[in-house]
C-alpha positions as CSV (number, residue, x, y, z in Angstrom):
1,M,0.1,2.2,-18.1
2,L,-0.4,3.0,-14.6
3,W,3.2,4.2,-13.7
4,E,5.4,4.2,-16.7
5,T,5.6,6.0,-19.9
6,T,6.3,2.8,-22.0
7,D,4.2,2.1,-25.0
8,A,1.0,0.0,-23.9
9,A,0.8,-2.1,-26.9
10,L,4.7,-3.1,-26.9
11,A,4.0,-3.9,-22.8
12,L,1.1,-6.0,-23.6
13,R,2.9,-7.9,-26.2
14,D,6.3,-8.3,-24.5
15,R,5.2,-8.8,-21.0
16,F,2.0,-10.4,-21.3
17,G,2.2,-12.1,-24.5
18,F,-0.9,-10.6,-26.1
19,A,-0.7,-9.3,-29.8
20,T,-3.6,-7.1,-29.4
21,E,-6.0,-5.7,-26.6
22,D,-8.7,-7.8,-28.0
23,D,-6.7,-11.0,-27.3
24,A,-6.2,-10.0,-23.7
25,A,-9.9,-9.1,-23.4
26,T,-10.8,-12.6,-24.8
27,W,-8.5,-14.3,-22.5
28,A,-9.7,-12.3,-19.4
29,I,-13.4,-13.2,-20.1
30,A,-12.5,-17.0,-21.0
31,T,-10.6,-17.2,-17.6
32,V,-13.3,-15.8,-15.5
33,R,-15.8,-18.1,-17.1
34,T,-13.6,-21.3,-16.7
35,H,-12.4,-20.6,-13.2
36,W,-14.8,-18.6,-11.5
37,G,-18.0,-19.3,-13.3
38,V,-18.7,-15.7,-14.0
39,A,-20.0,-14.8,-17.4
40,A,-18.4,-11.5,-18.3
41,T,-19.9,-10.0,-21.4
42,A,-17.2,-7.3,-22.3
43,C,-13.8,-5.9,-21.2
44,S,-14.0,-2.1,-20.7
45,R,-10.5,-1.4,-19.9
46,I,-7.0,-2.8,-19.3
47,V,-4.3,-1.3,-17.0
48,M,-0.7,-2.5,-17.0
49,S,1.9,-1.7,-14.1
50,D,5.2,-3.6,-14.2
51,R,4.4,-7.2,-14.5
52,N,0.8,-6.7,-13.3
53,A,-2.3,-6.3,-15.4
54,L,-5.8,-5.4,-14.3
55,A,-8.9,-5.9,-16.5
56,W,-12.5,-4.4,-16.0
57,L,-15.0,-6.9,-17.1
58,D,-18.9,-6.2,-17.4
59,T,-21.3,-8.7,-16.6
60,D,-25.1,-8.9,-16.3
61,D,-24.7,-8.1,-12.6
62,D,-21.9,-5.6,-11.0
63,P,-18.6,-5.4,-12.8
64,V,-15.5,-7.4,-11.8
65,L,-11.8,-6.8,-11.9
66,L,-9.6,-9.6,-12.8
67,K,-5.8,-8.9,-11.7
68,W,-3.2,-11.0,-12.8
69,C,0.7,-11.0,-12.4
70,V,3.2,-12.9,-14.9
71,E,6.3,-12.7,-12.5
72,S,6.4,-16.3,-10.9
73,S,8.6,-15.2,-8.0
74,R,5.7,-13.1,-6.7
75,F,3.1,-15.9,-6.8
76,P,3.6,-16.8,-3.2
77,R,3.3,-13.5,-2.0
78,L,0.1,-12.7,-4.0
79,A,-1.5,-15.9,-2.7
80,A,-0.5,-14.7,0.9
81,A,-2.0,-11.4,0.2
82,A,-5.4,-13.0,-1.2
83,D,-6.0,-14.9,1.9
84,V,-5.2,-11.8,4.1
85,V,-7.6,-9.9,2.3
86,A,-10.2,-12.7,2.3
87,W,-9.8,-12.9,6.0
88,L,-10.3,-9.1,6.5
89,G,-13.3,-9.1,4.3
90,D,-14.9,-11.9,6.3
91,R,-14.7,-9.6,9.3
92,G,-16.3,-6.6,7.5
93,L,-13.2,-4.3,6.9
94,P,-13.6,-2.2,3.8
95,V,-11.3,-4.1,1.4
96,S,-11.8,-5.6,-2.1
97,A,-12.4,-9.0,-1.0
98,P,-11.5,-11.6,-3.7
99,V,-14.1,-13.7,-5.3
100,P,-13.4,-17.4,-4.6
101,A,-12.8,-19.5,-7.8
102,L,-14.8,-22.6,-8.5
103,D,-12.5,-24.7,-6.5
104,G,-12.7,-22.6,-3.5
105,S,-9.3,-20.9,-3.8
106,V,-8.9,-17.0,-3.7
107,Q,-5.9,-16.8,-6.0
108,V,-5.7,-18.9,-9.1
109,E,-2.6,-20.0,-11.1
110,V,-3.5,-20.6,-14.8
111,D,-1.7,-20.1,-18.2
112,G,1.7,-19.3,-16.4
113,V,0.2,-16.4,-14.4
114,S,-1.4,-15.6,-10.8
115,A,-4.7,-14.4,-11.1
116,G,-7.4,-13.1,-8.6
117,L,-11.0,-11.8,-9.3
118,Q,-12.6,-9.0,-7.2
119,R,-15.9,-7.1,-7.3
120,V,-15.3,-3.3,-8.5
121,L,-15.7,-0.9,-5.6
122,V,-17.2,2.6,-6.5
123,G,-15.1,5.3,-5.2
124,E,-12.5,7.9,-5.9
125,L,-9.0,7.9,-4.6
126,L,-8.3,9.6,-1.3
127,D,-8.2,13.5,-1.5
128,V,-6.1,14.6,1.4
129,D,-7.7,18.0,1.1
130,D,-10.9,16.5,2.5
131,P,-10.5,16.4,6.4
132,A,-13.4,13.7,6.7
133,A,-11.7,11.3,4.4
134,V,-8.3,11.7,6.2
135,R,-10.0,11.1,9.4
136,S,-11.8,8.1,8.0
137,V,-8.5,6.6,6.7
138,G,-6.8,6.8,10.1
139,R,-9.8,5.1,11.7
140,V,-9.7,2.4,9.0
141,V,-6.1,1.6,9.2
142,A,-6.5,1.4,13.0
143,E,-9.3,-1.2,12.8
144,L,-7.3,-3.0,10.1
145,H,-4.3,-3.2,12.3
146,D,-6.3,-4.3,15.4
147,A,-7.8,-7.1,13.1
148,L,-4.7,-8.3,11.9
149,V,-3.2,-8.7,15.5
150,P,-4.6,-12.3,15.9
151,Y,-4.2,-13.1,12.0
152,P,-3.6,-16.9,12.2
153,A,-1.5,-17.1,9.2
154,A,1.1,-14.6,10.0
155,G,3.8,-17.0,9.7
156,A,3.0,-17.4,6.0
157,V,3.2,-13.6,5.4
158,A,6.6,-13.6,7.2
159,A,7.8,-16.5,4.8
160,V,7.2,-14.5,1.8
161,R,8.1,-11.1,3.0
162,P,10.7,-11.9,6.1
163,T,10.4,-9.7,9.2
164,P,12.8,-6.6,8.9
165,A,15.8,-6.0,10.8
166,P,15.5,-4.4,14.3
167,L,14.1,-0.8,13.7
168,T,17.3,1.3,15.5
169,S,19.5,-0.9,13.3
170,Q,17.6,0.0,10.0
171,V,17.8,3.8,10.9
172,Q,21.4,3.6,12.0
173,Q,22.3,1.7,8.9
174,W,20.5,4.3,6.7
175,L,22.3,7.1,8.4
176,E,25.6,5.8,7.8
177,G,24.9,5.7,3.9
178,A,22.7,8.6,3.8
179,P,23.1,10.7,0.6
180,V,25.3,13.8,0.5
181,H,22.7,16.1,-0.7
182,L,20.4,15.7,2.5
183,P,20.6,18.5,5.0
184,S,23.2,17.9,7.6
185,D,21.1,19.5,10.4
186,G,18.4,17.0,9.7
187,L,20.9,14.0,9.6
188,E,22.0,15.2,13.0
189,L,18.7,15.5,14.8
190,L,17.7,12.0,13.5
191,R,20.7,10.7,15.2
192,T,20.1,12.6,18.4
193,L,16.2,11.5,18.3
194,L,17.2,8.2,17.8
195,G,19.6,7.9,20.6
196,A,17.2,9.3,23.1
197,L,14.6,6.2,22.2
198,P,13.7,3.8,25.0
199,A,15.3,0.4,24.7
200,E,12.0,-1.5,24.8
201,P,11.4,-3.5,21.6
202,L,8.3,-3.0,19.3
203,P,5.6,-5.4,18.6
204,V,5.3,-6.9,15.1
205,Q,2.2,-7.9,13.2
206,V,0.9,-8.3,9.8
207,V,0.4,-4.6,8.0
208,H,-0.7,-3.6,4.8
209,G,2.6,-2.0,3.6
210,D,1.6,0.7,1.2
211,V,-1.0,3.1,2.8
212,R,-1.4,6.3,0.7
213,S,-4.0,7.7,-1.7
214,A,-3.3,5.6,-4.5
215,N,-4.6,2.6,-2.5
216,V,-7.6,4.1,-0.8
217,L,-10.9,4.5,-2.4
218,C,-13.5,7.0,-0.9
219,A,-16.9,8.1,-1.3
220,D,-18.7,10.9,0.7
221,G,-15.9,11.5,3.1
222,R,-15.3,7.8,4.2
223,V,-13.3,4.9,3.1
224,V,-15.0,2.4,0.9
225,G,-11.9,0.4,0.1
226,L,-8.3,-0.3,1.1
227,V,-6.7,-1.9,-1.8
228,D,-3.6,-3.4,-3.2
229,F,-2.1,-5.7,-0.3
230,E,0.9,-6.6,-2.5
231,D,3.3,-5.1,0.0
232,L,1.9,-6.7,2.9
233,R,4.4,-7.9,5.4
234,V,5.1,-8.5,9.2
235,D,6.3,-5.1,10.6
236,H,5.8,-2.5,13.3
237,R,2.5,-0.9,13.0
238,V,3.9,2.5,14.1
239,V,6.3,2.3,11.0
240,E,3.4,1.9,8.9
241,L,1.5,4.5,10.3
242,A,4.4,7.0,10.2
243,R,5.2,6.3,6.8
244,A,1.5,6.5,5.6
245,A,1.3,9.9,7.4
246,V,4.2,11.2,5.3
247,L,3.1,9.6,1.9
248,L,-0.5,9.8,2.3
249,G,-1.3,12.2,-0.6
250,T,1.0,10.2,-3.0
251,R,-0.8,8.7,-6.2
252,F,1.1,7.5,-9.3
253,H,3.1,10.5,-10.4
254,D,4.9,13.6,-9.1
255,W,4.7,12.4,-5.5
256,A,4.4,15.3,-2.9
257,P,4.5,15.4,0.8
258,V,1.3,16.5,2.8
259,G,1.3,19.2,5.5
260,A,1.8,18.8,9.2
261,D,-2.0,19.3,9.7
262,V,-3.0,16.3,7.5
263,Q,-0.4,14.3,9.5
264,A,-1.7,15.0,12.7
265,A,-5.4,14.6,11.8
266,F,-4.4,11.1,10.5
267,R,-2.6,10.1,13.4
268,Q,-5.3,11.3,15.9
269,A,-7.9,9.6,14.0
270,Y,-6.0,6.6,14.3
271,E,-5.4,7.0,18.0
272,S,-9.2,7.6,18.7
273,V,-9.6,3.8,17.5
274,S,-6.3,2.3,18.6
275,P,-3.9,4.5,20.8
276,L,-0.1,4.0,20.4
277,S,1.8,2.6,23.3
278,S,4.4,4.9,24.9
279,V,7.0,3.2,23.3
280,E,5.4,3.5,19.9
281,A,4.6,7.1,20.5
282,A,8.3,7.7,21.3
283,W,9.2,6.4,17.7
284,W,6.8,8.9,15.9
285,D,9.1,11.7,15.3
286,V,11.9,9.6,14.3
287,L,10.0,7.8,11.9
288,V,8.2,10.8,10.3
289,L,11.6,12.7,9.9
290,W,13.5,9.5,8.6
291,T,10.7,9.0,6.0
292,S,10.6,12.8,5.1
293,L,14.4,12.9,4.6
294,A,14.6,9.8,2.7
295,F,12.2,11.3,0.0
296,V,14.1,14.6,-0.5
297,P,15.6,14.5,-4.1
298,P,19.1,15.5,-5.2
299,G,18.8,18.5,-7.4
300,D,15.5,19.9,-8.4
301,D,12.7,19.5,-5.9
302,P,9.5,20.5,-7.6
303,T,7.1,18.9,-5.2
304,G,8.7,20.3,-2.1
305,W,10.0,17.4,-0.1
306,G,13.0,19.4,1.0
307,A,10.9,22.2,2.4
308,A,8.7,19.5,4.0
309,A,11.7,17.9,5.9
310,A,13.3,21.2,6.7
311,E,10.0,22.2,8.4
312,Q,10.1,19.0,10.3
313,V,13.6,19.8,11.6
314,R,12.4,23.3,12.6
315,R,9.5,21.9,14.5
316,L,11.4,19.2,16.2
317,S,14.2,21.4,16.9
318,G,12.1,24.1,18.7
């Protein structure tokens, strides 16, 4: 299990319909042979997360990864994401581009699931203590955003993940229902900063939706793969950038904030490729503070979100 403490054997049976791991491996091997013409020789690993499963398959060449989902409501989003990733791969972006099936499709519906095949990328999850890797991620996200501005099927993405409400309204609504455990000085500062923003609208475009360590593979201080586009959406690029700056170090468990130095290095590297407009830059402190406050838990705070938010308030109030 990737995130959960659920018994893996029960999840495999109850969510995915396989009595044993061998049954799942046999199905995965047969599926890639039938629909992709890939002769897999063995399944070395199966990982599950919610209603998704991933199988690492050995072949006589490089290994491949079969990812499938059993939640039918997500199938249109998965198809849209596969099209985006294929488009980015054709343009040389470091993504795990889907392997086209024999019929040319990049996402296949078979046996009641939606499945895609990828080559296995060799790398480790982003280490935010590696400054070169952090800078590489900043540059790659900028390149990704620039590449997605002219994406021709943005309407298909918007159809499966509707464009969010105006950003000012989002923050105001959140403030109106902010949890009572959050620091009052942080909430008041957020209101003040929000009220001082320019009225000009921000542009929207297709974005990744979940840029953080769990979805970034690196090798030798550079990004070799930005993965997991399932949360892609049409949104403001500065929203993704600020959220990523706060959540950059998060993986699967015990989420913790990163320091201001990491946030600054990430943004600086991004802007070395694609500078923010003056309006986007004006939103930066609001979005970073909003995201930081939103992750402060009630009660115990073992990973330090409260301290990180308090530091943001001190810095912005100085």
